[in-house]
C-alpha positions as CSV (number, residue, x, y, z in Angstrom):
1,M,-14.5,104.9,48.5
2,E,-17.0,104.8,51.5
3,E,-15.2,102.2,53.8
4,N,-16.4,100.1,56.6
5,I,-14.8,101.7,60.3
6,T,-12.3,98.8,61.6
7,T,-10.3,99.8,64.6
8,V,-8.2,96.7,65.0
9,V,-6.2,96.5,61.9
10,N,-3.4,94.8,63.1
11,A,-5.6,91.8,64.2
12,M,-4.5,90.1,61.3
13,D,-2.4,87.2,62.0
14,L,-2.8,84.5,59.2
15,N,-0.5,83.2,56.5
16,F,-1.0,83.8,52.7
17,S,-0.3,81.8,49.9
18,T,-0.9,82.2,46.0
19,Q,0.0,79.6,43.6
20,N,-0.6,79.4,39.8
21,V,-1.9,75.6,39.5
22,R,-1.5,75.2,35.9
23,S,-4.8,73.4,35.8
24,L,-6.7,70.9,38.5
25,N,-9.0,69.6,36.0
26,I,-9.3,65.8,36.8
27,S,-11.4,64.9,33.8
28,T,-7.7,64.3,31.5
29,K,-5.2,64.3,34.1
30,N,-6.1,62.3,37.8
31,I,-2.8,61.4,39.1
32,I,-1.0,64.5,38.1
33,T,-3.7,66.9,39.6
34,D,-3.4,64.6,43.1
35,Q,0.4,65.5,43.4
36,K,-0.2,69.1,42.8
37,I,-2.8,69.2,45.5
38,L,-0.6,67.5,47.7
39,A,2.0,70.4,46.9
40,V,-0.5,73.1,47.2
41,V,-1.5,71.7,50.7
42,G,2.2,71.3,51.5
43,L,2.2,75.2,51.5
44,G,0.7,75.2,55.0
45,S,-0.6,78.8,54.9
46,D,-3.8,79.7,56.2
47,I,-5.2,80.8,53.4
48,I,-4.2,79.9,49.7
49,F,-5.0,82.0,46.4
50,L,-5.2,79.5,43.2
51,S,-4.9,80.8,40.1
52,D,-5.2,79.2,36.4
53,T,-7.5,76.2,37.9
54,R,-9.3,75.4,34.5
55,L,-11.9,73.6,36.6
56,N,-14.6,74.5,33.4
57,S,-17.3,74.0,36.4
58,N,-20.3,74.6,34.3
59,K,-19.9,71.3,32.3
60,Q,-17.7,69.0,34.8
61,C,-19.7,69.4,38.0
62,V,-18.8,66.0,39.5
63,P,-15.0,66.7,38.8
64,C,-15.6,70.0,40.3
65,K,-17.0,68.4,43.5
66,E,-14.5,65.5,43.7
67,I,-11.9,68.3,44.0
68,V,-13.4,70.3,46.5
69,K,-13.6,66.7,48.6
70,R,-10.1,66.0,48.3
71,F,-8.8,69.5,49.5
72,Y,-11.1,69.2,52.5
73,L,-10.1,65.6,53.1
74,L,-6.7,67.2,53.4
75,G,-7.5,70.3,55.3
76,Y,-9.1,72.9,53.3
77,K,-12.1,74.2,52.4
78,F,-12.1,75.4,48.7
79,I,-14.1,77.8,47.1
80,H,-13.4,78.5,43.7
81,N,-14.7,80.3,40.5
82,S,-13.7,78.4,37.3
83,P,-16.5,78.2,34.9
84,L,-14.4,77.7,31.8
85,S,-11.9,75.3,30.7
86,N,-8.7,78.2,30.2
87,R,-9.2,80.2,33.2
88,G,-10.4,79.9,36.8
89,V,-9.1,80.6,40.3
90,G,-9.8,79.4,44.2
91,I,-9.5,80.0,47.2
92,L,-8.4,77.6,50.2
93,L,-9.4,78.1,53.9
94,K,-7.6,76.2,56.1
95,K,-10.5,74.2,58.3
96,K,-8.6,75.4,61.7
97,V,-8.9,79.1,61.0
98,L,-12.5,78.4,60.0
99,D,-13.6,78.9,64.1
100,N,-12.8,82.7,64.0
101,L,-13.4,83.5,60.4
102,T,-16.6,84.1,58.7
103,V,-17.7,84.5,54.8
104,V,-19.8,87.1,54.8
105,N,-20.2,87.4,51.3
106,T,-18.7,86.1,47.8
107,I,-17.8,87.8,44.6
108,R,-17.3,85.7,41.1
109,D,-17.1,87.5,37.7
110,L,-18.1,85.9,35.0
111,E,-15.2,84.7,33.2
112,G,-13.0,83.3,36.4
113,N,-10.5,86.3,36.5
114,Y,-11.2,86.8,40.3
115,I,-13.1,85.8,43.5
116,L,-13.4,87.9,46.2
117,L,-14.4,87.3,49.6
118,D,-15.7,89.5,52.2
119,I,-14.5,88.2,55.3
120,E,-14.7,88.9,59.0
121,Y,-11.9,87.9,61.2
122,K,-11.6,88.3,65.1
123,S,-14.1,91.0,64.8
124,V,-12.5,92.7,61.7
125,K,-13.6,92.8,58.4
126,Y,-11.7,92.1,55.2
127,T,-11.9,91.6,51.6
128,I,-9.8,88.8,50.4
129,G,-9.2,87.8,46.7
130,S,-7.6,85.1,44.4
131,V,-6.7,87.1,40.6
132,Y,-5.5,85.4,37.3
133,G,-4.5,88.5,35.5
134,A,-5.5,89.0,31.7
135,N,-3.2,87.4,29.3
136,T,-3.7,89.6,26.3
137,N,-4.5,93.3,26.8
138,E,-7.7,93.0,24.8
139,G,-8.9,91.5,28.2
140,I,-7.8,94.3,30.3
141,H,-11.0,95.6,31.3
142,M,-11.5,92.7,34.2
143,Y,-9.2,95.3,36.1
144,N,-12.2,97.4,36.0
145,G,-14.7,95.0,37.0
146,L,-11.9,94.3,39.9
147,K,-12.0,97.4,40.9
148,E,-15.4,98.0,41.1
149,D,-16.3,94.9,42.9
150,I,-14.1,95.7,45.8
151,V,-15.0,98.7,46.2
152,R,-18.7,97.6,46.5
153,L,-17.7,95.3,49.6
154,K,-16.5,98.5,51.4
155,N,-13.7,97.5,52.7
156,S,-10.6,99.3,54.1
157,N,-8.2,95.7,54.6
158,I,-7.4,94.4,51.0
159,I,-5.2,91.3,50.2
160,L,-5.2,90.1,46.6
161,G,-2.9,87.7,45.5
162,G,-2.6,85.6,42.6
163,D,-1.3,85.7,38.9
164,W,-1.5,88.9,37.6
165,N,0.5,88.4,33.8
166,C,2.2,91.5,34.3
167,V,4.7,92.7,36.4
168,W,4.6,95.4,39.4
169,D,8.3,97.5,38.1
170,K,7.3,99.8,35.7
171,S,10.9,100.2,34.3
172,R,12.3,99.8,31.1
173,V,13.1,96.5,30.0
174,E,16.8,97.3,30.5
175,E,16.7,98.3,34.0
176,N,13.3,96.2,35.1
177,L,13.8,94.3,38.4
178,D,11.0,91.9,37.7
179,V,12.2,90.4,34.3
180,L,15.2,89.0,32.8
181,N,16.3,87.9,29.8
182,M,13.0,89.1,27.9
183,A,12.7,91.6,24.8
184,N,10.2,93.4,26.5
185,V,8.1,94.1,29.9
186,P,5.1,91.4,29.5
187,S,2.6,94.5,29.4
188,V,3.3,98.0,30.5
189,Q,-0.8,98.6,29.7
190,R,-1.5,95.9,32.4
191,T,0.8,97.1,35.0
192,N,-0.2,100.8,34.6
193,K,-3.9,99.7,35.4
194,I,-2.6,97.4,38.3
195,H,-0.9,100.6,39.7
196,E,-4.3,102.6,39.0
197,I,-6.1,100.3,41.2
198,C,-3.3,100.7,43.7
199,D,-3.4,104.2,43.5
200,N,-7.6,104.3,43.9
201,L,-7.7,102.0,46.6
202,S,-4.3,102.6,48.7
203,L,-2.8,99.6,47.8
204,T,0.9,98.3,47.4
205,D,3.3,95.4,46.7
206,P,4.4,93.6,50.3
207,Y,7.2,92.0,48.6
208,R,8.8,95.8,47.3
209,I,8.6,96.9,50.5
210,F,10.7,94.3,52.2
211,Y,12.9,93.6,49.2
212,P,13.1,96.8,47.5
213,N,15.8,96.1,45.0
214,S,16.1,92.1,45.2
215,R,15.6,90.3,41.6
216,E,13.4,87.1,42.5
217,Y,11.0,85.5,39.8
218,T,7.9,83.5,40.0
219,F,7.3,82.5,36.6
220,T,9.7,80.1,35.2
221,P,9.3,78.2,31.9
222,N,10.2,74.5,31.8
223,G,11.5,74.3,28.4
224,A,15.3,73.9,28.1
225,N,16.2,76.9,26.0
226,Q,13.6,79.0,27.8
227,N,15.5,81.2,29.8
228,N,12.8,84.1,30.3
229,R,11.7,84.8,34.0
230,S,9.3,87.2,35.4
231,R,7.9,88.0,38.8
232,L,3.9,87.5,37.7
233,D,2.8,86.4,40.8
234,F,2.4,88.8,44.3
235,F,0.3,90.3,46.6
236,L,-1.2,93.5,46.5
237,I,-2.2,94.4,50.3
238,S,-3.7,97.6,52.1
239,K,-0.9,100.2,52.9
240,C,-2.5,100.1,56.4
241,L,-1.7,96.4,56.4
242,A,1.7,96.8,55.7
243,D,2.9,97.7,58.8
244,S,1.6,94.2,60.1
245,V,3.3,92.0,57.7
246,M,6.4,90.0,59.1
247,D,7.6,88.8,55.5
248,V,7.4,87.9,52.1
249,V,9.1,84.8,50.8
250,I,9.6,83.5,47.1
251,P,10.8,80.2,47.2
252,H,14.1,78.9,45.6
253,C,12.4,76.2,43.5
254,L,8.9,75.2,42.1
255,N,6.9,73.3,44.5
256,S,6.2,70.5,42.1
257,A,7.8,69.8,38.6
258,T,4.2,70.1,37.1
259,F,3.8,74.0,37.8
260,D,5.8,76.5,36.0
261,H,5.0,79.0,38.3
262,K,6.6,79.5,41.8
263,S,4.3,79.6,44.9
264,V,5.0,83.3,47.0
265,S,3.6,83.8,50.6
266,L,2.8,86.8,53.0
267,R,3.4,86.0,56.5
268,F,1.5,88.5,59.2
269,S,2.5,85.4,61.8
270,K,5.4,83.3,62.7
271,T,5.2,80.0,61.0
272,A,4.3,77.3,63.3
273,N,6.4,74.6,64.6
274,N,6.4,71.9,61.8
275,F,6.9,69.6,64.7
276,S,4.2,66.5,64.8
277,F,3.0,64.9,67.1
278,F,1.7,62.1,65.5
279,I,3.6,59.4,64.1
280,K,3.5,59.2,60.5
281,D,3.7,55.1,58.8
282,N,6.0,55.8,56.5
283,Y,8.7,56.4,59.9
284,I,7.3,53.3,61.8
285,E,7.9,51.3,59.0
286,N,11.9,52.6,58.8
287,S,13.8,49.5,60.0
288,E,16.0,51.7,62.4
289,F,13.1,53.5,64.0
290,S,11.3,50.2,65.0
291,A,14.6,49.0,66.4
292,G,15.0,51.9,68.5
293,V,11.6,52.0,70.0
294,H,12.1,47.9,70.5
295,A,15.0,49.1,72.4
296,A,12.9,51.9,74.3
297,V,10.3,49.2,75.4
298,V,12.8,47.1,77.0
299,E,15.2,50.0,78.3
300,C,11.8,50.9,80.5
301,Y,10.8,47.4,81.7
302,L,14.4,46.8,82.9
303,V,15.2,50.6,84.6
304,H,11.3,49.7,86.7
305,S,11.9,46.3,87.3
306,R,13.2,45.2,90.8
307,I,16.4,42.8,91.7
308,G,15.5,39.4,92.8
309,P,17.1,35.8,92.3
310,D,16.1,35.2,89.3
311,F,16.8,38.6,88.1
312,T,20.0,39.8,89.3
313,L,21.6,43.3,89.3
314,D,24.5,41.6,86.9
315,I,21.6,40.3,84.3
316,K,20.1,43.7,84.2
317,N,23.0,45.4,83.9
318,D,24.3,43.3,80.8
319,F,21.1,43.8,79.5
320,L,21.1,47.4,79.9
321,I,24.7,47.8,78.5
322,K,23.3,45.8,75.1
323,I,20.7,48.9,75.1
324,G,23.5,51.2,74.9
325,T,25.1,49.2,72.3
326,V,21.6,49.3,70.6
327,N,21.8,53.4,70.5
328,R,25.1,53.5,69.4
329,I,25.0,51.4,66.4
330,L,21.6,53.3,65.4
331,G,23.7,56.8,65.8
332,E,26.4,55.4,63.5
333,I,23.8,54.4,61.0
334,N,22.5,57.9,61.3
335,D,26.2,59.2,60.5
336,L,26.7,57.0,57.5
337,K,23.1,58.1,56.2
338,T,24.0,61.7,56.6
339,Q,27.1,61.3,54.7
340,E,25.5,59.7,51.7
341,I,23.5,62.5,51.5
342,L,26.1,65.3,52.0
343,Y,28.2,63.4,49.6
344,G,26.3,61.1,47.6
345,Q,26.3,56.8,47.8
346,N,29.5,54.6,47.5
347,N,29.4,51.0,47.4
348,F,31.5,51.1,50.4
349,Q,29.1,53.1,52.6
350,T,26.5,50.9,51.4
351,L,28.0,48.3,52.6
352,Q,28.6,49.6,56.2
353,I,25.2,50.6,56.5
354,E,24.2,47.1,55.8
355,G,26.8,45.8,58.2
356,K,25.7,48.0,61.0
357,R,22.0,46.3,60.6
358,G,23.3,42.9,61.0
359,E,25.0,44.1,64.0
360,L,21.9,45.4,65.1
361,M,19.8,42.8,64.4
362,A,22.1,40.6,66.1
363,I,21.8,43.0,69.3
364,L,18.4,42.3,69.4
365,E,18.0,39.3,69.2
366,E,20.3,39.0,72.6
367,L,17.6,41.2,74.5
368,P,15.0,40.0,76.7
369,T,12.0,38.6,75.3
370,V,8.1,39.9,76.0
371,E,7.9,36.4,77.7
372,L,10.4,37.5,80.0
373,L,9.9,41.2,80.6
374,D,6.1,40.3,81.7
375,T,7.6,38.2,84.8
376,L,9.2,41.0,85.6
377,D,8.4,42.3,89.3
378,L,8.2,46.1,88.5
379,E,8.3,49.1,91.2
380,P,5.6,50.9,90.3
381,T,1.8,49.9,90.1
382,P,0.8,48.5,86.9
383,D,-1.2,51.2,85.9
384,I,1.8,53.5,87.1
385,F,3.9,51.7,84.8
386,L,1.4,51.6,82.1
387,E,1.3,55.1,81.9
388,T,5.4,55.7,82.2
389,L,5.8,53.3,79.4
390,I,3.3,54.7,77.1
391,L,5.1,58.4,77.8
392,C,8.4,56.6,76.8
393,V,7.6,55.0,73.7
394,K,5.7,58.1,72.6
395,N,8.6,60.6,73.3
396,Y,11.3,58.4,71.7
397,A,8.8,58.1,68.7
398,L,8.7,61.7,68.3
399,L,12.2,62.7,68.6
400,E,13.1,59.7,66.3
401,Q,10.5,61.1,63.8
402,R,11.8,64.8,64.0
403,R,15.4,63.4,63.3
404,C,14.2,61.7,60.3
405,V,12.6,64.5,59.3
406,K,15.9,66.7,59.9
407,Q,17.8,64.1,57.9
408,K,15.4,64.3,55.1
409,N,15.5,68.0,54.6
410,L,19.4,68.2,55.0
411,K,19.5,67.8,51.0
412,K,17.1,70.3,50.6
413,S,18.6,72.2,52.8
414,I,22.0,72.1,50.8
415,L,20.4,72.9,47.9
416,I,18.9,76.0,49.2
417,S,22.2,76.7,50.3
418,E,24.1,76.8,47.4
419,I,21.2,78.9,45.5
420,K,21.4,81.8,47.9
421,S,25.5,81.6,47.6
422,L,25.2,81.7,43.7
423,K,22.4,84.7,44.5
424,K,24.3,86.6,46.7
425,D,27.9,86.7,44.7
426,S,25.7,88.0,41.7
427,F,22.5,87.2,39.9
428,L,23.1,88.1,36.6
429,T,26.4,86.4,36.1
430,N,25.3,83.2,37.8
431,Q,22.1,82.5,35.6
432,E,22.9,79.4,34.4
433,E,24.3,78.1,37.7
434,I,21.3,79.5,39.4
435,R,19.2,77.7,37.0
436,R,20.9,74.3,37.5
437,A,20.5,74.6,41.0
438,E,17.0,75.5,41.2
439,L,16.3,72.7,38.8
440,N,18.3,70.2,40.9
441,L,16.0,71.7,44.0
442,T,12.6,71.2,42.2
443,N,13.8,67.7,41.1
444,H,14.8,66.9,45.0
445,V,11.4,68.5,45.9
446,E,9.7,66.3,43.5
447,S,10.7,63.4,44.5
448,E,9.9,63.7,48.0
449,L,6.6,64.9,46.9
450,K,5.9,61.6,44.8
451,I,7.3,59.5,48.1
452,E,4.5,61.3,50.0
453,F,1.9,60.7,47.4
454,Q,2.5,57.1,47.5
455,R,2.4,56.9,50.6
456,I,-1.0,58.5,51.2
457,S,-2.1,56.3,48.0
458,K,-1.2,53.0,49.6
459,N,-2.6,53.7,53.1
460,S,-6.1,55.2,51.4
461,K,-6.4,51.7,50.0
462,T,-5.4,50.0,53.0
């Protein structure tokens, strides 16, 4: 294999994910496809490989353009190869990385089995590709085409990911780490073909470097009596890139109940802090959120007001005490909500929360009105005070949003901890408990996904 010479291999600092989407064809599945798109971009990776897209782009030109548009509005450029209705792949490139990334060449096979991009990122050449492996051994010829096209691009840095429809482990089914509750390994022939490609191109499975003996599965059929599991989704990367990988992550549940494959994430850099500097509408509409912002505005006015005949120190301190009461009640409501998440809802706690909200509204009505605040004589000049007020409101709103996010994720964290504990204890003996716990987590993730979808749909209509 003739290779391009690259001297800065460890320049790769992007994060990748791969997801079998189980069709993105919007000609028949409009709302479901929108939810799938939201679940995919929720992975947040810089580059996302998609498989089993079934776009049928030869006949469904307008729907394909609509899919591309939807991904673009959510921050990704979508390049796909899905000419048929039964197969297809695609690659999502986060728009933020395109400043440092150039797509030099694109290779698509005729059947929609794979798409390869010849890219240059920070002056280093890479071949990246999304793969949807053959479902049967009759289609095994696709691996020959894949290898030949990779060789044609002449890059020594290769990152492939997708649903390979076979497993990495070549062991017998009894000892095979990549299958569970199966009479046979999915396809020994296809597995051998994968290893042949890896031997020829010096590729490896990074997941097995980090977790040589772990049992995690990506294909989880939805049927109640389907207990078979297998790790069909994985990355293959050049061995020269392996030292730059920080982790490979298989989540503990499906990213959407509409999928039957888990995602896999390949991390070359630390995951960015998810702290958002923009306030989402769904938090602004929260009654406690708006009450807290209201109190913060009033407090900012009070702190910067001058004492005078019409605004004495006693009046000022009385209002500040009320602000403290507002913050105390908000904390108590937050604690009660946390208890609901930890131990489930009950009528007594619901009544307590409503009672606290009543107290909160009563205290807010006792705070100074806008008319009174406008009459106060303020210490700084108006322009400096306005900047201070804006900063005060922004900081409070951002911190409150972060608290809301942490509270929202608390249930998810509890469910994940339960699954980790079961798997650590014994994966094989706790199979039924693990399946139940993963289903509970999937249902929770799906409910949050639907809430987010409804919010986006509502905002798009207004």
